All heavy atoms as an XYZ file, in Angstrom:
931
protein
N    -104.988    148.052     17.391
C    -104.976    149.504     17.336
C    -106.368    150.021     17.879
O    -107.446    149.522     17.518
C    -104.862    150.011     15.918
C    -104.726    151.484     15.765
S    -104.137    151.802     14.093
C    -104.626    153.486     13.997
N    -106.251    150.976     18.804
C    -107.570    151.426     19.425
C    -108.294    152.316     18.488
O    -107.779    152.956     17.608
C    -107.271    152.185     20.752
O    -106.448    153.378     20.460
N    -109.600    152.320     18.686
C    -110.490    153.071     17.823
C    -110.450    154.537     18.282
O    -110.353    154.841     19.477
C    -111.930    152.565     17.812
C    -111.929    151.111     17.267
C    -113.325    150.655     16.933
C    -113.324    149.270     16.387
N    -113.548    149.141     14.974
N    -110.739    155.473     17.305
C    -110.714    156.839     17.548
C    -112.179    157.410     17.630
O    -112.947    157.188     16.711
C    -109.913    157.573     16.451
C    -109.824    159.109     16.723
O    -109.767    159.573     17.844
N    -109.725    159.825     15.635
N    -112.466    158.114     18.727
C    -113.755    158.715     18.918
C    -113.616    160.261     18.866
O    -112.613    160.815     19.529
C    -114.395    158.351     20.274
C    -114.383    156.859     20.472
C    -115.797    158.955     20.418
C    -115.288    156.121     19.596
N    -114.391    160.891     18.057
C    -114.393    162.389     18.038
C    -115.552    162.924     18.900
O    -116.696    162.510     18.663
C    -114.541    162.859     16.560
C    -114.785    164.404     16.362
C    -113.612    165.148     16.896
C    -114.994    164.603     14.923
N    -115.239    163.689     19.889
C    -116.261    164.302     20.697
C    -116.375    165.742     20.245
O    -115.445    166.491     20.206
C    -115.794    164.304     22.256
C    -115.554    162.882     22.710
C    -116.865    165.052     23.092
C    -114.949    162.819     24.110
N    -117.677    166.085     19.978
C    -117.958    167.513     19.531
C    -118.931    168.149     20.464
O    -120.098    167.779     20.459
C    -118.488    167.477     18.080
C    -118.605    168.889     17.554
C    -117.679    166.552     17.162
N    -118.415    169.029     21.224
C    -119.238    169.747     22.219
C    -118.562    171.031     22.643
O    -117.337    171.024     22.829
C    -119.547    168.783     23.452
C    -120.774    169.219     24.243
O    -120.891    170.413     24.572
O    -121.606    168.346     24.430
N    -119.365    172.071     22.915
C    -118.681    173.338     23.300
C    -118.710    173.481     24.810
O    -118.259    174.475     25.348
C    -119.409    174.524     22.692
C    -120.933    174.623     23.043
O    -121.561    173.580     23.275
O    -121.472    175.719     23.140
N    -119.156    172.482     25.511
C    -119.241    172.433     27.057
C    -118.066    171.660     27.530
O    -118.006    170.419     27.408
C    -120.524    171.889     27.537
C    -120.677    171.684     28.983
C    -120.333    172.941     29.804
O    -120.943    174.031     29.425
O    -119.505    172.877     30.692
N    -117.016    172.372     28.114
C    -115.846    171.598     28.581
C    -116.072    170.435     29.577
O    -115.346    169.454     29.541
C    -114.997    172.738     29.265
C    -115.462    173.957     28.634
C    -116.867    173.739     28.283
N    -117.016    170.565     30.442
C    -117.326    169.541     31.461
C    -117.801    168.249     30.789
O    -117.450    167.175     31.116
C    -118.327    169.993     32.510
C    -117.689    170.913     33.427
O    -116.488    170.947     33.693
N    -118.528    171.842     34.005
N    -118.652    168.395     29.662
C    -119.110    167.288     28.945
C    -118.039    166.580     28.259
O    -117.812    165.345     28.308
C    -120.147    167.723     27.873
O    -121.290    168.295     28.620
C    -120.636    166.563     27.093
N    -117.092    167.363     27.622
C    -115.950    166.792     26.903
C    -115.072    166.076     27.914
O    -114.651    164.966     27.632
C    -115.209    167.910     26.209
C    -113.894    167.380     25.587
C    -116.032    168.563     25.085
N    -114.767    166.670     29.075
C    -113.955    166.053     30.076
C    -114.504    164.741     30.540
O    -113.769    163.709     30.641
C    -113.793    167.040     31.222
C    -112.687    166.669     32.194
C    -112.386    167.772     33.244
N    -112.361    169.110     32.673
C    -113.256    170.096     32.952
N    -114.210    169.926     33.787
N    -113.065    171.291     32.408
N    -115.800    164.729     30.860
C    -116.452    163.425     31.357
C    -116.327    162.314     30.279
O    -116.019    161.240     30.620
C    -117.907    163.668     31.675
C    -118.267    164.201     33.055
C    -119.783    164.528     33.078
C    -117.980    163.157     34.091
N    -116.673    162.664     29.063
C    -116.607    161.690     27.982
C    -115.251    161.208     27.667
O    -114.957    160.012     27.535
C    -117.310    162.221     26.697
C    -118.876    162.377     26.729
C    -119.292    163.065     25.494
C    -119.471    161.022     26.892
N    -114.322    162.170     27.596
C    -112.887    161.853     27.394
C    -112.342    160.842     28.400
O    -111.791    159.850     28.068
C    -112.042    163.024     27.305
C    -110.550    162.755     27.136
C    -109.664    163.945     27.295
N    -109.730    164.901     26.279
C    -109.098    164.860     25.094
N    -108.271    163.860     24.874
N    -109.160    165.837     24.234
N    -112.612    161.127     29.666
C    -112.182    160.294     30.733
C    -112.773    158.837     30.619
O    -112.011    157.802     30.651
C    -112.527    160.830     32.030
C    -112.076    160.069     33.294
C    -110.510    160.040     33.292
C    -112.574    160.792     34.632
N    -114.098    158.732     30.380
C    -114.696    157.354     30.253
C    -114.146    156.661     29.029
O    -113.836    155.467     29.099
C    -116.183    157.559     30.140
N    -113.965    157.286     27.942
C    -113.540    156.682     26.685
C    -112.060    156.318     26.776
O    -111.641    155.217     26.359
C    -113.748    157.639     25.426
C    -115.237    157.792     25.162
C    -115.369    158.929     24.165
C    -115.783    156.504     24.525
N    -111.152    157.184     27.321
C    -109.739    156.860     27.463
C    -109.531    155.674     28.416
O    -108.673    154.877     28.197
C    -108.975    158.123     27.806
C    -108.815    159.061     26.664
C    -108.101    160.352     26.992
O    -107.904    160.658     28.209
O    -107.686    161.062     26.022
N    -110.305    155.634     29.473
C    -110.165    154.536     30.430
C    -110.620    153.188     29.701
O    -110.135    152.120     30.097
C    -111.025    154.772     31.586
C    -110.482    155.714     32.545
C    -111.354    155.929     33.804
O    -112.492    155.682     33.841
N    -110.742    156.536     34.865
N    -111.444    153.307     28.701
C    -111.843    152.139     27.912
C    -110.955    151.866     26.671
O    -111.229    151.129     25.825
C    -113.251    152.219     27.491
N    -109.794    152.590     26.712
C    -108.812    152.407     25.702
C    -109.193    152.920     24.275
O    -108.694    152.382     23.263
C    -108.296    150.930     25.554
C    -107.569    150.553     26.879
O    -106.698    151.296     27.388
N    -107.976    149.418     27.369
N    -110.000    153.934     24.255
C    -110.277    154.624     22.986
C    -109.343    155.821     22.802
O    -108.976    156.402     23.829
C    -111.730    155.115     22.941
C    -112.733    153.979     22.721
C    -113.466    153.518     23.872
C    -112.960    153.368     21.523
C    -114.407    152.480     23.693
C    -113.875    152.353     21.349
C    -114.584    151.895     22.467
O    -115.462    150.876     22.306
N    -108.997    156.147     21.632
C    -108.271    157.381     21.317
C    -109.375    158.460     21.224
O    -110.372    158.200     20.579
C    -107.445    157.321     20.090
C    -106.156    156.471     20.251
C    -105.349    156.400     18.999
N    -106.091    155.675     17.937
C    -106.399    156.246     16.726
N    -105.999    157.479     16.475
N    -107.043    155.511     15.865
N    -109.119    159.609     21.689
C    -110.148    160.670     21.765
C    -109.558    161.957     21.076
O    -108.512    162.398     21.413
C    -110.642    160.967     23.153
C    -111.579    162.188     23.147
C    -111.259    159.742     23.796
N    -110.338    162.503     20.133
C    -110.054    163.821     19.587
C    -111.322    164.651     19.894
O    -112.370    164.133     20.125
C    -109.753    163.796     18.128
O    -110.788    163.150     17.431
C    -108.422    163.128     17.819
N    -111.166    165.952     19.900
C    -112.214    166.779     20.250
C    -112.474    167.951     19.252
O    -111.454    168.402     18.645
C    -112.155    167.404     21.719
O    -110.940    168.228     21.779
C    -112.023    166.358     22.720
N    -113.620    168.485     19.201
C    -113.879    169.682     18.473
C    -115.030    170.415     19.220
O    -115.750    169.907     19.974
C    -114.502    169.312     17.021
N    -115.046    171.762     18.990
C    -115.896    172.710     19.744
C    -117.223    173.061     19.030
O    -118.073    173.689     19.562
C    -115.202    173.852     20.234
C    -114.102    173.601     21.126
C    -113.345    174.852     21.613
O    -113.737    176.006     21.184
O    -112.424    174.746     22.367
N    -117.300    172.708     17.735
C    -118.492    173.090     16.971
C    -118.597    172.185     15.700
O    -117.717    171.432     15.371
C    -118.465    174.596     16.601
C    -117.251    174.982     15.799
O    -117.109    174.458     14.677
N    -116.463    175.863     16.291
N    -119.740    172.358     15.025
C    -119.952    171.485     13.878
C    -118.924    171.644     12.696
O    -118.583    170.733     12.006
N    -118.471    172.947     12.514
C    -117.453    173.134     11.475
C    -116.172    172.442     11.749
O    -115.598    171.758     10.886
C    -117.190    174.705     11.345
C    -116.332    175.054     10.181
C    -116.807    174.544      8.866
O    -117.915    174.806      8.444
N    -115.947    173.894      8.050
N    -115.692    172.560     13.044
C    -114.501    171.818     13.435
C    -114.738    170.288     13.280
O    -113.813    169.510     12.927
C    -114.158    172.124     14.845
C    -113.521    173.506     15.051
C    -113.080    173.785     16.485
O    -113.201    172.969     17.306
N    -112.670    174.986     16.769
N    -115.924    169.800     13.580
C    -116.256    168.430     13.404
C    -116.059    167.946     12.028
O    -115.479    166.881     11.788
C    -117.675    168.094     13.961
N    -116.542    168.697     11.054
C    -116.425    168.380      9.643
C    -114.973    168.314      9.238
O    -114.499    167.364      8.567
C    -117.161    169.370      8.759
C    -118.638    169.392      8.883
C    -119.284    170.566      8.056
C    -119.278    168.049      8.547
N    -114.161    169.268      9.751
C    -112.728    169.279      9.395
C    -112.032    168.096      9.991
O    -111.278    167.411      9.337
C    -112.120    170.607      9.876
C    -112.629    171.847      9.153
C    -112.353    173.143      9.830
O    -111.631    173.172     10.870
O    -112.847    174.232      9.285
N    -112.309    167.763     11.282
C    -111.683    166.642     11.846
C    -112.093    165.250     11.260
O    -111.316    164.415     11.074
C    -112.065    166.591     13.457
S    -111.328    167.859     14.409
N    -113.378    165.174     10.919
C    -113.898    163.960     10.302
C    -113.177    163.658      8.934
O    -112.807    162.582      8.599
C    -115.346    164.008     10.127
N    -113.023    164.833      8.177
C    -112.361    164.650      6.847
C    -110.904    164.321      6.998
O    -110.368    163.434      6.205
C    -112.513    165.940      6.073
N    -110.220    164.875      7.978
C    -108.824    164.645      8.155
C    -108.498    163.345      8.908
O    -107.635    162.600      8.422
C    -108.221    165.851      8.975
C    -106.664    165.835      9.108
C    -106.237    167.022      9.884
C    -106.398    166.754     11.348
N    -105.873    167.615     12.296
N    -109.227    163.065      9.964
C    -108.832    161.943     10.855
C    -109.624    160.714     10.752
O    -109.278    159.650     11.213
C    -108.948    162.373     12.314
C    -108.013    163.523     12.659
O    -106.930    163.613     12.067
O    -108.327    164.337     13.624
N    -110.772    160.738      9.995
C    -111.651    159.604      9.838
C    -111.869    158.888     11.174
O    -111.465    157.718     11.237
C    -111.122    158.707      8.773
C    -111.147    159.175      7.354
C    -112.502    159.114      6.722
N    -113.035    157.771      6.684
C    -114.278    157.438      6.796
N    -115.156    158.358      6.917
N    -114.658    156.133      6.862
N    -112.574    159.485     12.113
C    -112.824    158.837     13.315
C    -113.722    157.612     13.106
O    -114.452    157.520     12.110
C    -113.526    159.898     14.270
C    -114.142    160.822     13.218
C    -113.181    160.794     12.008
N    -113.647    156.685     14.077
C    -114.493    155.468     13.994
C    -115.922    155.755     14.516
O    -116.798    155.022     14.087
C    -113.862    154.357     14.877
C    -112.507    153.894     14.360
O    -112.528    153.329     13.278
O    -111.517    154.269     14.994
N    -116.149    156.814     15.259
C    -117.412    157.266     15.731
C    -117.328    158.622     16.179
O    -116.310    159.107     16.685
C    -117.844    156.300     16.867
C    -119.290    156.557     17.406
C    -119.927    155.193     17.680
C    -119.248    157.365     18.767
N    -118.477    159.398     16.092
C    -118.558    160.808     16.452
C    -119.672    160.924     17.558
O    -120.796    160.440     17.313
C    -118.839    161.731     15.361
C    -117.709    161.646     14.291
C    -119.056    163.182     15.780
C    -118.041    162.379     12.989
N    -119.368    161.563     18.661
C    -120.364    161.901     19.697
C    -120.542    163.402     19.628
O    -119.526    164.120     19.795
C    -119.921    161.491     21.113
C    -120.998    161.959     22.148
C    -119.656    159.989     21.197
N    -121.765    163.908     19.305
C    -121.924    165.286     18.929
C    -123.116    165.914     19.634
O    -124.199    165.346     19.564
C    -121.924    165.478     17.414
C    -121.969    166.880     16.913
S    -121.458    167.146     15.242
C    -122.194    165.797     14.343
N    -122.966    167.135     20.132
C    -124.002    167.929     20.704
C    -124.743    168.541     19.511
O    -124.249    168.565     18.371
C    -123.426    169.031     21.609
C    -124.501    169.746     22.387
O    -125.683    169.310     22.446
O    -124.112    170.684     23.100
N    -125.919    169.081     19.756
C    -126.719    169.772     18.639
C    -126.518    171.241     18.729
O    -126.269    171.870     17.662
C    -128.160    169.373     18.671
O    -128.712    169.829     19.980
C    -128.423    167.961     18.464
N    -126.576    171.884     19.948
C    -126.493    173.347     20.005
C    -125.096    173.742     20.288
O    -124.575    173.469     21.396
C    -127.510    173.864     21.091
C    -127.367    175.300     21.253
C    -128.887    173.413     20.815
N    -124.430    174.348     19.250
C    -123.105    174.792     19.375
C    -122.892    176.096     18.593
O    -123.651    176.291     17.602
C    -122.072    173.760     18.959
C    -122.154    172.463     19.742
S    -120.947    171.257     19.135
C    -121.816    170.712     17.596
N    -121.866    176.897     18.870
C    -121.647    178.013     17.992
C    -121.040    177.687     16.654
O    -120.632    176.516     16.447
C    -120.566    178.830     18.820
C    -119.914    177.832     19.694
C    -120.977    176.784     19.976
N    -121.059    178.583     15.773
C    -120.466    178.482     14.395
C    -121.322    177.577     13.510
O    -121.919    178.031     12.507
C    -119.016    177.963     14.330
C    -118.469    177.978     12.910
C    -118.134    178.816     15.280
N    -121.508    176.269     13.849
C    -122.310    175.373     13.097
C    -122.978    174.397     14.084
O    -122.219    173.846     14.896
C    -121.570    174.616     12.024
C    -122.421    173.638     11.226
S    -121.461    172.563     10.089
C    -121.032    173.744      8.882
N    -124.314    174.158     14.022
C    -124.916    173.227     14.850
C    -124.508    171.775     14.579
O    -124.104    171.495     13.471
C    -126.478    173.401     14.780
O    -126.959    172.776     13.576
N    -124.825    170.925     15.581
C    -124.500    169.502     15.385
C    -125.412    168.925     14.279
O    -124.939    168.037     13.518
N    -126.611    169.388     14.227
C    -127.560    168.800     13.183
C    -127.078    169.204     11.848
O    -127.172    168.401     10.939
C    -129.001    169.232     13.498
C    -129.683    168.496     14.639
C    -131.056    169.176     14.896
C    -129.808    167.059     14.379
N    -126.707    170.473     11.641
C    -126.180    170.890     10.316
C    -124.897    170.048      9.928
O    -124.729    169.558      8.784
C    -125.855    172.347     10.250
C    -127.092    173.216     10.320
O    -128.189    172.728      9.992
O    -126.971    174.405     10.665
N    -123.979    169.845     10.939
C    -122.835    169.055     10.673
C    -123.141    167.630     10.331
O    -122.575    167.024      9.433
C    -121.883    169.152     11.945
N    -124.170    167.070     11.113
C    -124.575    165.680     10.812
C    -125.085    165.572      9.400
O    -124.724    164.587      8.647
C    -125.658    165.360     11.829
C    -126.389    163.983     11.564
C    -125.433    162.833     11.762
C    -127.579    163.847     12.598
N    -125.896    166.491      8.907
C    -126.435    166.471      7.591
C    -125.299    166.429      6.558
O    -125.338    165.721      5.561
C    -127.401    167.586      7.288
C    -128.701    167.378      8.055
C    -129.610    168.675      8.028
O    -129.165    169.752      7.776
N    -130.852    168.431      8.273
N    -124.325    167.257      6.800
C    -123.210    167.383      5.885
C    -122.308    166.094      5.922
O    -121.896    165.620      4.864
C    -122.287    168.626      6.126
C    -123.025    169.873      5.754
C    -122.179    171.089      5.810
O    -120.963    171.001      5.426
N    -122.671    172.176      6.232
N    -122.123    165.513      7.123
C    -121.356    164.280      7.256
C    -122.023    163.175      6.477
O    -121.402    162.449      5.682
C    -121.241    163.881      8.669
C    -120.289    164.674      9.530
C    -120.528    164.446     11.038
C    -118.865    164.404      9.155
N    -123.392    163.107      6.626
C    -124.136    161.967      5.993
C    -124.261    162.140      4.503
O    -124.484    161.180      3.773
C    -125.459    161.731      6.711
C    -125.325    161.278      8.199
C    -124.538    160.024      8.295
C    -124.421    159.514      9.737
N    -123.758    158.205      9.784
N    -124.164    163.376      4.040
C    -124.318    163.592      2.575
C    -122.962    163.547      1.825
O    -122.936    163.589      0.562
C    -125.032    164.941      2.316
O    -124.135    165.995      2.692
N    -121.872    163.374      2.589
C    -120.576    163.307      1.938
C    -120.152    161.853      1.892
O    -120.081    161.095      2.926
C    -119.592    164.114      2.832
C    -118.114    164.052      2.231
O    -117.772    163.239      1.471
N    -117.384    165.024      2.641
N    -119.858    161.349      0.692
C    -119.506    159.864      0.569
C    -118.332    159.506      1.493
O    -118.280    158.367      1.994
C    -119.147    159.589     -0.905
C    -118.693    158.191     -1.092
C    -120.371    159.905     -1.769
N    -117.406    160.385      1.671
C    -116.185    160.069      2.459
C    -116.455    159.984      3.958
O    -115.721    159.250      4.647
C    -115.141    161.160      2.277
N    -117.596    160.523      4.386
C    -117.875    160.450      5.856
C    -119.241    159.895      6.194
O    -119.490    159.771      7.417
C    -117.763    161.891      6.480
O    -118.643    162.781      5.813
C    -116.348    162.430      6.412
N    -119.972    159.531      5.190
C    -121.366    159.076      5.446
C    -121.464    157.836      6.292
O    -122.429    157.609      7.037
C    -122.064    158.766      4.006
N    -120.443    157.001      6.269
C    -120.485    155.746      6.989
C    -119.964    155.842      8.459
O    -119.995    154.884      9.184
C    -119.732    154.638      6.300
C    -118.242    154.944      6.113
O    -117.878    156.071      6.215
O    -117.478    153.933      6.023
N    -119.544    157.032      8.885
C    -119.104    157.173     10.240
C    -120.335    157.257     11.221
O    -121.198    158.099     11.010
C    -118.276    158.546     10.453
C    -117.019    158.456      9.546
C    -117.878    158.694     11.901
C    -116.202    159.772      9.552
N    -120.420    156.332     12.134
C    -121.597    156.419     13.116
C    -121.481    157.729     13.930
O    -120.512    158.136     14.296
C    -121.421    155.203     14.038
C    -120.347    154.367     13.336
C    -119.574    155.231     12.446
N    -122.723    158.272     14.120
C    -122.817    159.517     14.884
C    -123.836    159.349     15.980
O    -124.955    158.915     15.725
C    -123.235    160.731     13.963
C    -123.360    162.036     14.878
C    -122.259    160.980     12.874
N    -123.441    159.655     17.212
C    -124.262    159.692     18.348
C    -124.517    161.095     18.750
O    -123.568    161.846     19.033
C    -123.638    158.917     19.589
C    -124.517    158.971     20.824
C    -123.390    157.364     19.224
N    -125.818    161.533     18.657
C    -126.139    162.839     19.178
C    -126.329    162.800     20.576
O    -127.071    161.956     21.131
C    -127.384    163.394     18.454
C    -127.390    163.464     16.942
S    -125.955    164.397     16.283
C    -126.302    166.051     16.780
N    -125.624    163.671     21.370
C    -125.703    163.725     22.829
C    -126.042    165.178     23.168
O    -125.177    166.066     23.051
C    -124.458    163.248     23.466
C    -124.413    163.302     25.029
C    -125.438    162.347     25.573
C    -123.023    162.975     25.492
N    -127.313    165.465     23.564
C    -127.774    166.831     23.664
C    -128.810    166.970     24.679
O    -129.514    166.059     25.125
C    -128.384    167.257     22.284
O    -128.872    168.546     22.334
C    -129.476    166.281     21.787
N    -129.023    168.229     25.100
C    -130.045    168.595     26.066
C    -131.375    168.824     25.354
O    -132.405    168.954     26.024
C    -129.638    169.835     26.834
N    -131.362    168.824     24.054
C    -132.576    169.048     23.248
C    -133.382    167.742     23.267
O    -133.078    166.824     22.499
C    -132.200    169.474     21.782
C    -131.270    170.715     21.730
C    -131.965    171.827     22.330
O    -133.138    172.220     21.980
N    -131.282    172.532     23.206
N    -134.394    167.698     24.094
C    -135.106    166.468     24.214
C    -136.649    166.523     23.716
O    -137.384    165.645     23.952
C    -135.112    166.013     25.681
C    -135.797    167.031     26.659
O    -136.248    168.138     26.139
O    -135.911    166.761     27.852
N    -136.910    167.521     22.958
C    -138.286    167.602     22.405
C    -138.480    166.582     21.298
O    -137.422    166.189     20.650
C    -138.567    168.989     21.869
O    -137.882    169.251     20.654
N    -139.617    166.037     21.095
C    -139.889    165.088     20.052
C    -139.483    165.720     18.655
O    -139.015    164.993     17.785
C    -141.318    164.599     20.073
O    -142.200    165.701     19.876
N    -139.714    166.982     18.496
C    -139.412    167.671     17.207
C    -137.899    167.591     16.932
O    -137.376    167.276     15.852
C    -139.905    169.122     17.223
C    -139.549    169.843     15.956
C    -139.947    171.244     16.005
O    -141.217    171.550     16.082
O    -139.107    172.166     16.003
N    -137.094    167.923     17.997
C    -135.625    167.880     17.837
C    -135.120    166.424     17.619
O    -134.267    166.200     16.846
C    -134.927    168.540     19.044
C    -134.997    169.981     19.136
C    -134.274    170.693     17.974
O    -133.100    170.290     17.710
O    -134.896    171.502     17.340
N    -135.701    165.515     18.378
C    -135.271    164.115     18.220
C    -135.615    163.670     16.762
O    -134.750    162.998     16.156
C    -135.974    163.220     19.207
C    -135.538    163.412     20.642
S    -136.507    162.469     21.754
C    -135.195    161.736     22.668
N    -136.748    164.026     16.321
C    -137.145    163.631     14.928
C    -136.181    164.249     13.880
O    -135.758    163.583     12.978
C    -138.596    164.152     14.627
O    -138.988    163.810     13.337
N    -135.784    165.497     14.094
C    -134.847    166.170     13.157
C    -133.449    165.364     13.249
O    -132.871    165.113     12.206
C    -134.577    167.573     13.600
C    -135.675    168.502     13.183
C    -135.347    169.921     13.509
N    -134.179    170.373     12.738
C    -133.317    171.281     13.129
N    -133.478    171.878     14.266
N    -132.281    171.668     12.375
N    -133.023    164.882     14.394
C    -131.849    164.178     14.513
C    -131.921    162.851     13.818
O    -131.049    162.493     13.007
N    -133.070    162.109     13.983
C    -133.212    160.789     13.314
C    -133.194    160.974     11.771
O    -132.588    160.264     11.010
C    -134.418    160.092     13.783
C    -134.269    159.550     15.230
C    -134.973    159.938     16.254
C    -133.388    158.559     15.631
N    -134.517    159.204     17.382
C    -133.563    158.362     17.023
C    -132.370    157.782     15.009
C    -132.832    157.441     17.807
C    -131.711    156.881     15.788
C    -131.876    156.728     17.156
N    -134.007    162.032     11.314
C    -134.162    162.230      9.918
C    -132.805    162.750      9.252
O    -132.591    162.491      8.072
C    -135.224    163.323      9.596
C    -136.619    162.751      9.875
C    -137.666    163.866      9.652
C    -139.033    163.262      9.954
N    -140.080    164.314      9.921
N    -131.927    163.345     10.067
C    -130.636    163.801      9.585
C    -129.654    162.694      9.486
O    -128.563    162.894      8.907
C    -130.105    164.941     10.462
O    -131.033    166.029     10.403
N    -129.934    161.563     10.069
C    -129.057    160.361      9.990
C    -128.370    159.895     11.148
O    -127.406    159.107     11.066
N    -128.665    160.442     12.366
C    -127.977    160.013     13.509
C    -128.207    158.464     13.781
O    -129.255    157.944     13.419
C    -128.412    160.801     14.787
O    -127.538    160.393     15.866
C    -129.835    160.426     15.204
N    -127.132    157.867     14.347
C    -127.262    156.472     14.663
C    -127.861    156.226     16.079
O    -128.384    155.166     16.295
C    -125.843    155.808     14.589
C    -125.322    155.821     13.177
O    -124.777    156.835     12.744
O    -125.461    154.803     12.486
N    -127.774    157.262     16.822
C    -128.381    157.153     18.154
C    -128.574    158.562     18.674
O    -127.726    159.456     18.464
C    -127.408    156.398     19.087
C    -127.892    156.135     20.516
C    -129.158    155.303     20.513
C    -126.786    155.445     21.343
N    -129.716    158.794     19.400
C    -129.977    160.151     19.916
C    -130.132    159.979     21.428
O    -131.090    159.361     21.912
C    -131.293    160.679     19.298
C    -131.491    162.154     19.540
C    -131.272    163.091     18.476
C    -132.018    162.642     20.731
C    -131.475    164.438     18.709
C    -132.244    163.970     20.905
C    -131.975    164.881     19.851
O    -132.184    166.192     20.080
N    -129.210    160.532     22.141
C    -129.214    160.453     23.606
C    -129.333    161.887     24.177
O    -128.915    162.838     23.607
C    -127.915    159.883     24.144
C    -127.598    158.474     23.724
C    -126.230    158.063     24.194
C    -128.628    157.448     24.250
N    -130.005    161.997     25.395
C    -130.199    163.290     25.981
C    -129.392    163.480     27.259
O    -129.097    162.518     27.951
C    -131.754    163.539     26.295
O    -132.140    162.474     27.112
C    -132.529    163.599     24.941
N    -128.988    164.690     27.481
C    -128.338    165.121     28.713
C    -129.384    165.405     29.757
O    -130.483    165.870     29.366
C    -127.482    166.284     28.412
C    -126.369    166.180     27.419
C    -125.655    167.496     27.224
C    -124.573    167.350     26.199
N    -123.950    168.576     25.877
N    -129.102    165.228     31.028
C    -127.863    164.678     31.566
C    -127.710    163.182     31.241
O    -128.657    162.505     30.911
C    -127.968    164.885     33.122
C    -129.485    164.909     33.328
C    -130.101    165.521     32.042
N    -126.438    162.805     31.260
C    -126.162    161.398     30.886
C    -125.191    160.740     31.917
O    -124.544    161.405     32.640
C    -125.487    161.423     29.478
C    -124.173    162.077     29.458
C    -122.983    161.363     29.597
C    -124.116    163.495     29.329
C    -121.727    161.977     29.535
C    -122.845    164.073     29.297
C    -121.619    163.360     29.443
N    -125.096    159.420     31.796
C    -124.188    158.657     32.539
C    -123.053    158.214     31.611
O    -123.339    157.507     30.560
C    -124.763    157.427     33.232
C    -125.764    157.701     34.304
C    -127.135    157.655     33.988
C    -125.400    158.111     35.540
C    -128.073    157.893     34.979
C    -126.266    158.420     36.470
C    -127.676    158.349     36.226
N    -121.799    158.648     31.836
C    -120.703    158.198     30.933
C    -120.661    156.687     30.641
O    -120.393    156.296     29.531
C    -119.448    158.723     31.621
C    -119.929    159.829     32.466
C    -121.315    159.468     32.964
N    -120.901    155.906     31.616
C    -120.870    154.480     31.456
C    -121.957    153.985     30.455
O    -121.696    153.080     29.648
C    -121.032    153.747     32.737
N    -123.045    154.644     30.517
C    -124.166    154.316     29.601
C    -123.761    154.631     28.120
O    -123.984    153.881     27.168
C    -125.411    154.973     29.986
C    -126.621    154.698     29.118
C    -127.880    155.426     29.515
O    -127.754    156.480     30.170
O    -128.970    155.031     29.108
N    -123.225    155.868     27.965
C    -122.760    156.302     26.648
C    -121.735    155.369     26.148
O    -121.716    154.952     24.912
C    -122.332    157.763     26.697
C    -121.747    158.201     25.359
C    -123.377    158.714     27.065
N    -120.769    154.971     26.984
C    -119.733    154.056     26.587
C    -120.300    152.695     26.130
O    -119.905    152.151     25.170
C    -118.819    153.820     27.806
C    -117.623    152.885     27.581
C    -116.764    153.338     26.429
C    -116.880    152.727     28.842
N    -121.328    152.246     26.844
C    -122.007    150.986     26.425
C    -122.591    151.040     25.074
O    -122.491    150.114     24.220
C    -123.072    150.517     27.491
O    -122.460    150.246     28.679
N    -123.283    152.153     24.774
C    -123.848    152.357     23.439
C    -122.801    152.362     22.394
O    -122.918    151.810     21.323
C    -124.701    153.635     23.455
C    -126.023    153.511     24.097
C    -126.411    154.357     25.171
C    -127.001    152.574     23.679
C    -127.641    154.308     25.772
C    -128.187    152.474     24.294
C    -128.544    153.386     25.362
O    -129.775    153.246     25.919
N    -121.724    153.084     22.704
C    -120.631    153.266     21.715
C    -120.012    151.858     21.435
O    -119.772    151.503     20.235
C    -119.508    154.211     22.232
C    -120.090    155.662     22.185
C    -118.188    154.025     21.491
C    -119.135    156.626     22.826
N    -119.813    151.043     22.470
C    -119.231    149.675     22.288
C    -120.190    148.817     21.362
O    -119.742    148.090     20.522
C    -118.948    149.103     23.656
C    -117.760    149.672     24.274
C    -117.509    149.237     25.741
O    -118.426    148.623     26.340
O    -116.416    149.521     26.245
N    -121.505    148.977     21.677
C    -122.405    148.189     20.784
C    -122.410    148.659     19.335
O    -122.434    147.784     18.429
C    -123.901    148.395     21.324
S    -124.235    147.478     22.869
N    -122.369    149.947     19.118
C    -122.324    150.466     17.726
C    -121.078    149.991     16.994
O    -121.087    149.655     15.878
C    -122.484    152.015     17.710
C    -123.861    152.408     18.185
C    -122.200    152.510     16.314
C    -124.048    153.896     18.475
N    -119.937    150.070     17.738
C    -118.683    149.693     17.076
C    -118.393    148.216     16.940
O    -117.503    147.841     16.322
C    -117.487    150.393     17.844
C    -117.470    151.912     17.713
C    -116.374    152.485     18.579
C    -117.330    152.364     16.295
N    -119.182    147.386     17.688
C    -118.901    145.907     17.572
C    -119.492    145.306     16.386
O    -120.383    145.802     15.697
C    -119.415    145.283     18.879
O    -120.815    145.369     18.949
């Protein structure tokens, strides 16, 4: 059974690029447009890994990450932050909030896929 990856980003092009790379590698992909939707999807679908942006409407990725990691039911889901926020302060907030990996945009889909495969193996 293929693993399920949740992509959380409000930018359609980012979602499209990641979805294509992940589906070609035989992952099942679900998507959400903001942190609130991410929490709902994570509780319902229990993805194997979440790739999430930080700056989104409704709820930021960092707020969603903190809630995911503080909930016993979702705390063990690996989260990869994929964001244009590349300041050391933002990166530090991501690491302190519990991200498993902090990557910055622009990105190469193949590189993100390699990191995902390492985390899931």
